[in-house]
C-alpha positions, 0 to 999 in steps of 0.5 A: 075431371070430365076425362075420368068420367068419360073413361069410366063410361067407356069401360062400362060400355065396352065391357071392360069390367067383366074382362078385368074380373075374368083376367084378374081371377084367372091369373091369380089362380094360375099364379097360386098354382105355380106357387104351390108347385114350387112349394111342393118341389121345395118341400121335397128338398127340405121337408122341415121348412114351414109352409106358413112362413112362405104363404104370405109370399105366395099370396102377395105374388099371386094377388099382385100378379093378377092385379097388375096384369089385369089393370093394364087395359084400364089405365091405357087406351087401345090395348084390350083388343080393338083392331082396324076392322072395329074402328072402320065399322064404328066410323060408318065406312 
């Protein structure tokens, strides 16, 4: 699997791992804040419904949202911010 090793080296050299962690934790926290807002609204409508029953769904949504959206640049080439200017400068022209 030389392609996988090359892809891992590319991720380390281009700084994708810090970007991945930043995007993952940012989107996870934003998703959890959105779930808390929805929970606040629903608890006003029905104050007797338990928060603990919905907590698993909130965590699954929040962590899943962050994991999927942050992993897209790791699996595909060229979707994480390279533009034509960077490619021209790398080729020496």
